[in-house]
C-alpha positions in Angstrom: -21.7 -26.5 5.8 -19.0 -24.6 7.7 -18.2 -21.0 6.8 -14.9 -20.5 5.2 -12.6 -17.7 6.6 -10.7 -15.7 4.0 -7.6 -13.8 5.1 -7.3 -11.3 2.3 -4.1 -9.2 2.5 -1.5 -7.8 0.1 1.6 -9.9 -0.5 4.3 -9.0 2.0 1.8 -8.4 4.8 3.0 -11.5 6.7 0.1 -13.9 6.1 2.3 -17.0 6.0 4.5 -15.8 8.8 1.4 -15.2 11.0 0.1 -18.7 10.0 3.4 -20.3 11.0 3.4 -18.6 14.4 -0.1 -19.8 15.0 0.7 -23.3 13.9 3.5 -23.5 16.4 1.0 -23.2 19.3 -2.0 -24.6 17.6 -3.9 -26.9 20.1 -5.8 -29.0 17.6 -4.8 -30.9 14.5 -4.2 -29.1 11.2 -3.2 -29.6 7.6 -1.5 -26.8 5.7 -1.9 -26.9 1.9 0.3 -24.8 -0.3 1.0 -24.7 -4.1 4.7 -25.9 -4.0 6.9 -28.4 -2.4 9.5 -25.8 -1.4 6.8 -24.1 0.7 6.0 -27.5 2.3 9.7 -27.7 3.3 9.5 -24.2 4.7 6.6 -25.1 6.9 8.3 -28.3 8.2 11.5 -26.3 9.0 9.6 -23.7 11.0 7.0 -25.8 12.7 8.6 -28.9 14.3 5.3 -30.8 14.7 4.6 -30.9 10.9 5.3 -33.9 8.7 4.5 -34.3 5.0 3.1 -37.3 3.0 5.9 -39.3 1.3 6.3 -42.2 -1.0 7.7 -45.1 1.0 8.0 -48.9 1.1 6.6 -50.9 3.9 7.6 -54.4 4.8 4.6 -56.7 5.0 4.1 -59.6 7.5 4.6 -62.2 4.7 8.0 -60.6 3.8 6.8 -58.8 0.7 7.2 -55.1 0.2 4.4 -52.7 -0.5 4.8 -49.2 -1.9 2.8 -46.6 0.0 2.1 -43.6 -2.2 1.6 -40.0 -1.0 -2.2 -40.1 -0.9 -2.2 -43.3 1.2 0.5 -42.0 3.4 -1.5 -38.8 4.0 -4.5 -40.8 5.1 -2.3 -43.0 7.4 -0.8 -39.9 9.0 -4.3 -38.3 9.4 -5.5 -41.5 11.2 -2.5 -41.0 13.5 -3.6 -37.4 14.2 -0.3 -35.9 12.9 -0.1 -32.2 11.8 0.8 -32.1 8.0 1.8 -29.9 5.2 1.1 -30.9 1.6 0.6 -29.5 -1.9 -2.5 -28.3 -3.7 -1.9 -31.1 -6.2 -2.1 -33.9 -3.7 -5.0 -32.3 -1.9 -7.1 -32.0 -5.1 -6.4 -35.7 -5.8 -8.2 -36.9 -2.7 -11.4 -38.9 -3.2 -14.7 -38.3 -1.6 -14.2 -41.5 0.5 -11.0 -39.9 2.0 -12.8 -36.9 3.4 -14.0 -38.5 6.6 -10.4 -38.7 7.8 -10.3 -34.9 8.4 -13.3 -34.2 10.6 -11.0 -33.2 13.6 -8.6 -31.2 11.4 -8.4 -27.5 10.7 -7.5 -26.7 7.1 -5.2 -23.8 6.3 -5.2 -23.2 2.5 -2.2 -21.1 1.4 -3.3 -19.3 -1.8 -6.4 -20.2 -3.8 -6.4 -23.4 -5.7 -7.9 -23.8 -9.2 -11.1 -25.7 -8.3 -12.1 -26.7 -11.9 -10.3 -28.2 -14.9 -11.4 -28.7 -18.4 -10.7 -32.3 -19.4 -8.8 -32.5 -22.7 -11.3 -34.5 -24.8 -12.9 -33.4 -28.1 -16.7 -33.4 -28.4 -16.4 -36.3 -30.8 -14.4 -38.4 -28.3 -16.9 -37.5 -25.5 -19.8 -38.6 -27.8 -18.1 -41.9 -28.4 -17.7 -42.4 -24.7 -21.4 -41.9 -24.1 -22.4 -44.0 -27.2 -20.3 -46.9 -26.0 -21.6 -46.5 -22.4 -18.1 -45.9 -21.1 -19.5 -42.6 -19.7 -22.9 -42.3 -18.0 -24.5 -38.9 -17.1 -26.8 -38.2 -14.2 -29.4 -36.1 -16.0 -30.4 -34.3 -12.8 -26.9 -33.2 -11.7 -25.0 -33.4 -14.9 -22.4 -35.6 -13.1 -20.6 -38.1 -15.2 -19.6 -41.6 -14.1 -16.9 -43.6 -15.8 -17.8 -47.3 -16.3 -15.0 -48.4 -18.7 -12.6 -49.9 -16.2 -11.4 -52.6 -18.6 -11.1 -50.1 -21.5 -7.5 -49.0 -22.1 -8.0 -46.2 -24.6 -5.7 -43.2 -24.0 -8.5 -40.7 -23.4 -10.4 -42.8 -20.9 -7.4 -43.7 -18.8 -6.9 -40.0 -18.3 -10.6 -39.4 -17.7 -11.0 -42.1 -15.1 -8.6 -40.3 -12.8 -11.0 -37.4 -12.7 -14.2 -39.5 -12.5 -12.7 -41.3 -9.5 -13.3 -38.1 -7.5 -17.0 -38.3 -8.5 -17.3 -34.7 -9.7 -17.0 -34.6 -13.5 -19.7 -32.4 -15.0 -21.1 -32.5 -18.6 -21.6 -28.9 -19.9 -23.4 -27.7 -23.0 -23.4 -31.2 -24.7 -19.7 -30.9 -25.6 -17.5 -30.3 -22.6 -16.4 -32.3 -19.6 -15.3 -30.2 -16.6 -13.8 -31.6 -13.4 -14.8 -29.6 -10.3 -13.3 -30.1 -6.9 -15.9 -32.0 -4.9 -17.5 -29.5 -2.5 -18.1 -32.1 0.2 -14.5 -31.7 1.3 -15.4 -28.2 2.7 -17.9 -29.9 5.0 -15.3 -32.3 6.3 -12.9 -30.1 8.2 -13.3 -28.7 11.7 -12.5 -25.2 10.3 -11.2 -23.7 7.0 -9.0 -20.7 6.5 -7.7 -19.4 3.1 -4.7 -17.1 2.9 -4.8 -15.0 -0.3 -5.3 -11.6 -1.9 -8.0 -10.2 -4.1 -10.1 -13.3 -3.3 -13.3 -11.9 -4.9 -11.7 -12.1 -8.3 -10.6 -15.7 -7.9 -12.1 -18.9 -9.5 -12.3 -20.3 -5.9 -14.7 -17.4 -5.0 -16.9 -18.2 -8.0 -16.7 -21.9 -7.0 -17.9 -21.2 -3.5 -20.8 -19.2 -4.9 -21.6 -22.0 -7.4 -21.9 -24.5 -4.5 -23.4 -22.2 -2.0 -20.4 -22.4 0.4 -20.5 -19.4 2.7 -17.3 -17.4 3.2 -16.3 -14.4 5.3 -13.6 -12.1 4.1 -11.3 -10.6 6.6 -9.6 -7.8 4.7 -6.9 -5.2 5.7 -8.2 -1.8 6.4 -8.3 0.8 3.7 -5.6 2.8 5.4 -3.2 -0.2 5.7 -3.7 -1.1 2.1 -3.0 2.5 0.9 0.1 2.6 3.0 1.3 -0.7 1.5 0.6 0.4 -2.0 2.6 3.6 -1.5 5.5 1.5 -0.3 5.1 -0.7 -3.4 4.9 2.2 -5.8 8.3 3.5 -4.6 9.9 0.1 -5.3 8.5 -0.5 -8.8 9.9 1.0 -12.0 7.1 0.4 -14.6 8.4 1.0 -18.1 6.3 3.6 -20.0 8.2 4.2 -23.2 7.8 3.6 -26.9 8.4 -0.2 -26.7 4.9 -0.5 -25.2 3.3 0.5 -28.6 3.1 -3.2 -29.6 0.6 -3.8 -26.8 -1.9 -1.0 -27.5 -4.6 -3.4 -28.7 -6.9 -4.4 -25.8 -6.2 -8.1 -26.6 -2.5 -7.7 -27.3 -0.4 -10.5 -25.7 -3.5 -12.7 -25.0 -3.1 -16.3 -26.0 -5.4 -15.8 -29.1 -3.5 -12.6 -30.1 -0.1 -14.4 -29.9 -1.4 -17.2 -32.0 -2.1 -14.7 -34.8 1.5 -13.3 -34.8 4.0 -14.7 -37.3 7.5 -15.7 -36.4 8.9 -12.3 -37.6 6.4 -10.4 -35.3 7.4 -12.5 -32.3 11.1 -12.1 -33.2 10.8 -8.4 -33.2 9.2 -8.5 -29.8 12.0 -10.6 -28.3 14.6 -8.3 -29.9 12.9 -5.3 -28.4 13.0 -6.9 -24.9 16.7 -7.7 -25.3 17.4 -4.2 -26.4 15.5 -2.8 -23.4 17.6 -4.9 -21.0 20.9 -4.0 -22.6 20.3 -0.3 -23.0 18.1 0.7 -20.1 18.4 -1.8 -17.3 21.9 -3.2 -18.0 21.2 -6.2 -15.7 22.9 -9.6 -15.8 21.0 -12.5 -17.3 20.5 -14.1 -13.9 18.8 -10.9 -12.7 16.1 -11.0 -15.3 12.9 -13.0 -15.6 10.1 -13.3 -18.2 6.9 -15.0 -18.7 4.3 -15.8 -21.4 2.0 -18.7 -22.2 3.7 -22.0 -22.3 3.4 -22.5 -26.1 5.3 -19.2 -26.6 8.1 -19.7 -24.1 10.6 -20.5 -26.9 9.2 -18.1 -29.4 9.5 -15.1 -27.2 12.8 -15.9 -25.5 15.7 -13.6 -26.2 19.3 -12.6 -25.4 19.7 -11.6 -21.8 16.7 -13.3 -20.3 16.1 -16.7 -21.9 17.2 -18.6 -18.8 14.8 -16.7 -16.6 11.5 -18.1 -17.6 8.9 -18.3 -14.8 5.6 -20.0 -15.5 2.8 -17.5 -15.9 0.8 -19.0 -13.1 3.7 -19.3 -10.7 2.9 -18.3 -7.1 4.0 -18.8 -3.5 7.7 -19.5 -4.0 10.8 -17.6 -3.1 13.1 -19.1 -5.7 13.2 -16.0 -7.9 13.6 -13.2 -5.4 16.9 -12.2 -6.9 15.3 -11.1 -10.1 15.5 -7.3 -10.6 13.8 -7.1 -14.0 10.4 -8.8 -14.6 9.1 -9.0 -18.2 5.4 -9.9 -18.4 4.4 -10.9 -22.0 0.9 -12.1 -21.3 -2.6 -10.7 -21.2 -4.8 -12.9 -19.0 -8.4 -13.8 -19.6 -10.5 -16.4 -17.9 -10.9 -19.5 -20.1 -14.3 -19.4 -21.9 -14.9 -23.0 -20.7 -14.6 -21.8 -17.1 -17.0 -19.0 -17.7 -19.4 -21.4 -19.4 -19.3 -23.7 -16.3 -20.1 -20.9 -13.9 -22.7 -19.3 -16.1 -24.8 -22.4 -15.8 -25.7 -21.0 -12.4 -25.5 -17.3 -13.3 -22.1 -16.9 -11.5 -20.1 -14.1 -13.1 -16.3 -13.7 -12.7 -14.7 -10.3 -12.4 -12.2 -10.9 -15.2 -10.1 -7.8 -14.6 -9.8 -8.5 -10.9 -8.8 -12.1 -11.7 -6.2 -10.9 -14.2 -4.8 -8.3 -11.8 -4.5 -11.0 -9.0 -2.6 -13.3 -11.5 -0.3 -10.5 -12.5 0.5 -9.4 -8.9 1.2 -13.0 -7.8 3.7 -13.4 -10.7 5.4 -10.1 -10.0 5.8 -11.0 -6.4 8.2 -13.8 -7.3 10.8 -11.1 -8.0 13.0 -8.9 -5.8 10.1 -6.8 -4.5 9.5 -9.8 -2.2 12.6 -8.6 -0.3 11.5 -5.0 -0.4 14.1 -4.2 -3.1 13.6 -2.1 -6.2 12.3 -4.0 -9.3 11.8 -2.9 -12.9 8.8 -4.1 -14.9 8.2 -4.3 -18.6 4.5 -5.1 -19.2 3.8 -4.4 -22.9 0.1 -5.2 -22.7 -1.7 -1.9 -22.1 -4.6 -3.7 -20.4 -2.4 -5.5 -17.9 -0.2 -2.5 -17.3 -3.2 -0.2 -16.6 -4.7 -2.8 -14.3 -1.5 -2.7 -12.2 -1.1 1.1 -12.3 -4.8 1.7 -11.3 -4.4 -0.8 -8.4 -1.2 0.9 -7.1 -2.8 4.4 -7.4 -6.1 3.0 -5.9 -8.1 4.0 -8.9 -11.2 2.2 -10.3 -10.3 -0.8 -12.5 -11.5 0.6 -15.8 -9.4 -0.3 -18.8 -10.3 1.0 -22.3 -11.4 -1.9 -24.5 -10.1 -0.8 -27.9 -10.2 -3.4 -30.6 -8.2 -1.2 -33.0 -5.0 -2.9 -34.1 
């Protein structure tokens, strides 16, 4: 298995720009994989040799028309030896039988992808699937095969899509987890990942889980310190009394939010609106906020409702005009993910992962353009992770369960 090269550098360090310049004079074939379609368009605009997979209609010899979907078009273009840019979503939808098309290609992976997914099925439904022999488990590997091709139940239609990649794993007798088939990392000529804080990512844990070697090329300590000093001058991190709501270590986590009633959530949104109106005095279009999807509407408020950015948003320039970023989330790795990796004694640095997620979200705002940006992060844990990172302090956050 080829070693994976990790380019680990702070946002704004020019990773994507450098990759574009190298792609312009790249002598071999390459495929650039990025989280979002607007980044695919950016690569196509800057690197003339790059095309992207599209849905199209082909005229057949018998006069009929055939729809060519993106996955098929990607494989056709790979067979033609074309340089391509595509999304994480399409890349993760490839099947093992597709991987042989990429043996002469270099893979450039912009930002880490999420290499595992918990399949939304209850333990009872999973048991029914095994009892009816719609699901069959390989007792050695834990891998699950779907055999119910003629069964049209809603759960199994969804499940078959994952089983088609041949890497659904049965965990703890109650959980089905899809994992990105590791064979794809054997298939490319070379692999490069552009990211930051890689060691805290799920992809790093995934590589360890499947014994995929990787080498991290990090910025020097001096370069990182200089960049952090520049960042510190551009960020205004709120430190006043409105942070009191987030003192609890778990405040603003998904489980904590679920325990708050509508009045509690209403008070939070009013507090945010008041902060914008009295301290920042920004226009609605200059503000952005995030929280978990289920609480998007419950935590919206006057002055920022139209500025929702998904909590896992990354690698896009669409929001670089936002001068105030409101982060109403406290990120923890899903217990199911930890359970998956724990089967091979792989531990995730949860604080490093949370910090990376926070930084990625914040870099959607005006700091992308080296402009001043104000932050309201009421979760004490998340705020301290950010402050400690900027000041280059150890990532130690007090775990206080006191309300």
